[in-house]
C-alpha positions as CSV (number, residue, x, y, z in Angstrom):
1,M,0.1,-0.1,-0.1
2,T,1.4,3.2,-1.2
3,A,1.6,6.4,1.1
4,Q,-0.9,8.0,-1.2
5,S,-3.4,5.3,-1.3
6,L,-3.0,5.2,2.8
7,F,-3.9,8.8,2.8
8,Y,-6.7,8.5,0.5
9,W,-8.3,5.9,2.7
10,S,-7.7,7.5,6.0
11,L,-9.5,10.5,4.7
12,A,-12.4,8.5,4.3
13,V,-12.1,6.9,7.6
14,T,-11.7,10.1,9.2
15,A,-14.7,11.7,7.3
16,L,-17.0,8.6,8.1
17,G,-15.8,8.9,11.8
18,L,-16.7,12.6,12.1
19,V,-20.1,12.1,10.6
20,L,-20.8,9.2,13.1
21,I,-19.4,11.1,15.9
22,G,-21.6,14.0,15.2
23,I,-24.7,11.8,14.7
24,W,-23.9,10.1,18.1
25,G,-23.7,13.7,19.7
26,V,-26.9,14.7,18.2
27,L,-28.9,11.7,19.5
28,T,-27.2,11.5,23.0
29,R,-26.6,15.0,24.2
30,K,-29.2,17.0,25.9
31,N,-27.4,20.6,26.0
32,I,-28.5,22.6,22.9
33,L,-25.2,24.0,22.3
34,R,-23.6,20.6,22.3
35,I,-26.2,19.6,19.9
36,A,-25.3,22.4,17.6
37,L,-21.6,21.5,17.9
38,A,-22.4,17.8,16.9
39,F,-24.4,19.0,14.0
40,T,-21.4,21.1,12.8
41,L,-19.1,18.1,13.3
42,A,-21.3,15.9,11.4
43,D,-21.4,18.7,8.4
44,T,-17.6,18.8,8.5
45,G,-17.6,15.1,7.9
46,V,-20.0,15.4,5.1
47,N,-17.8,17.9,3.4
48,L,-14.9,15.6,3.8
49,I,-16.6,13.0,2.1
50,L,-17.6,15.1,-0.9
51,V,-13.8,16.3,-1.1
52,W,-13.0,12.5,-0.9
53,S,-15.3,11.4,-3.4
54,G,-13.8,14.3,-5.9
55,F,-10.2,13.3,-5.5
56,L,-8.7,10.6,-7.9
57,P,-5.3,9.8,-7.2
58,G,-2.8,10.5,-10.0
59,R,-4.7,13.5,-11.4
60,S,-4.0,17.1,-11.2
61,A,-5.8,20.2,-10.1
62,P,-8.5,21.6,-12.4
63,I,-5.9,24.3,-13.9
64,V,-6.0,23.9,-17.7
65,D,-2.9,24.3,-19.5
66,S,-0.9,22.4,-22.3
67,S,0.8,19.9,-20.0
68,V,-2.1,18.6,-18.1
69,T,-3.8,15.5,-19.8
70,S,-6.0,14.3,-16.7
71,M,-7.5,16.3,-14.1
72,V,-9.7,16.3,-11.1
73,D,-13.3,17.0,-11.5
74,P,-13.9,20.5,-9.9
75,L,-17.6,20.3,-8.9
76,P,-17.3,18.6,-5.6
77,Q,-14.9,21.3,-4.5
78,A,-17.3,23.8,-5.5
79,L,-20.3,22.0,-3.6
80,V,-18.1,21.9,-0.7
81,L,-17.4,25.8,-0.8
82,T,-21.2,26.2,-1.0
83,S,-21.9,23.8,1.7
84,I,-19.4,25.4,4.2
85,V,-21.3,28.9,3.6
86,I,-24.5,27.3,4.3
87,G,-23.2,25.3,7.4
88,V,-21.6,28.3,8.9
89,A,-25.0,30.3,8.4
90,V,-27.0,27.2,9.9
91,A,-24.7,27.0,12.7
92,A,-25.0,30.6,13.7
93,L,-28.7,30.4,13.5
94,F,-28.7,27.1,15.6
95,V,-26.7,28.7,18.4
96,V,-28.8,32.0,18.4
97,V,-31.8,30.2,18.6
98,G,-30.3,27.8,21.3
99,V,-29.0,30.8,23.4
100,L,-32.6,32.6,23.1
101,A,-34.4,29.2,23.9
102,A,-32.1,28.6,27.0
103,R,-32.5,32.2,28.4
104,K,-36.4,31.7,28.1
105,S,-36.4,28.5,29.7
106,G,-33.5,28.9,32.1
107,S,-31.5,26.1,31.1
108,A,-29.7,24.8,28.1
109,D,-31.1,21.4,28.7
110,I,-33.7,20.5,26.0
111,R,-35.5,18.4,28.6
112,R,-36.6,21.3,30.5
113,M,-37.7,23.4,27.7
114,K,-41.4,22.6,28.1
115,E,-42.8,25.4,26.1
116,L,-41.0,24.6,23.1
117,R,-42.3,21.0,22.6
118,W,-45.2,20.3,20.2
């Protein structure tokens, strides 16, 4: 196994691990700010999976000149840039709503936010 393929597959395992840790954090934590952090962690893992899916070993960056014969598809990179912007906005909104809900209920514990339940 070469160093490049080891890096390629370790990135995939790391990305999948981040997604799984983020989902675990969302499902098991009761503090609303920790849930927001877990969502952000899962979002980062999804972004890494998108970057990983667009990378092909042995190909160059998508900069076209006369010496490049094969290059990597730039679409996943563009999707990740868009996802980062959307993820930052969602995380900021999540934190603001969480802080306001914690102020209203007196606690950041989602079990104590009775008035926010359906």
